C-alpha positions, 0 to 999 in steps of 0.5 A, spaced: 416 599 239 414 600 247 409 595 246 412 590 243 417 590 249 413 590 254 408 585 251 415 580 251 417 582 257 410 581 260 410 573 256 417 572 258 414 573 266 408 569 264 413 564 262 418 564 268 412 563 273 408 559 270 411 551 272 414 554 279 408 551 283 406 544 285 400 541 288 400 542 294 398 535 300 392 538 304 393 542 310 392 536 315 398 532 312 403 538 313 401 538 320 402 531 321 409 533 317 411 537 322 411 533 328 416 529 326 413 522 329 417 516 328 417 512 322 415 505 321 419 500 324 425 498 320 425 504 315 428 512 317 424 518 315 427 522 309 425 529 309 426 533 302 426 541 303 427 546 298 428 553 303 429 557 296 425 563 296 424 563 288 426 556 285 424 552 278 421 546 278 425 540 282 424 533 281 426 529 287 427 521 286 431 515 291 434 510 288 431 512 281 424 512 282 420 518 282 419 522 289 415 528 287 417 535 286 419 540 290 418 548 289 419 554 293 419 553 301 416 546 299 417 539 303 417 532 303 417 526 307 419 519 304 419 513 308 426 509 307 428 501 308 434 501 311 440 501 306 444 505 302 440 509 297 442 514 292 439 521 292 437 525 286 435 532 284 434 534 277 431 541 275 432 545 268 437 540 265 441 538 270 442 533 275 445 532 282 447 526 287 448 525 293 448 517 297 446 516 305 445 510 309 440 510 313 439 505 320 432 504 322 429 510 326 434 515 323 430 522 322 434 525 316 433 532 312 435 534 306 436 540 302 434 540 295 434 547 291 437 551 285 438 558 286 435 563 280 441 564 275 444 557 276 444 551 273 444 546 277 441 544 282 444 542 290 443 537 294 445 535 301 444 533 307 443 538 313 444 537 320 437 536 325 436 543 326 437 546 320 432 541 317 426 542 321 427 549 321 426 548 312 420 544 313 416 549 319 418 555 315 414 551 308 409 546 306 408 540 304 408 538 296 403 532 295 407 526 293 408 523 286 405 529 282 
């Protein structure tokens, strides 16, 4: 009886840990992104980051186009043309979205997370100080994976 309960718990834990990691970008890309260099002319840089220490995989898209996955303490940077953009997170069977207006030269920080016990991912813009700290404390996820 105890063996079957222990085996079931181990399988459940294995299921929880599987699928919560993402492919990571090479260390050089992580270092370059953490320099917060300006975006190319006519575009703005958007950093998506997940500061959570425990989170399921979160899928990020911009204007309906898939950007990548965030795991715990990971981040991604993308450059967007100036204009209005729909930013969306999806985790589990739920999603959430926000709209932002990007101006040329902007550097924006978007906190994306889903804490244990929550059923909806959250996506919100944060101030540059909080965003930079979130990026610096994490590792760069490989985009498009």
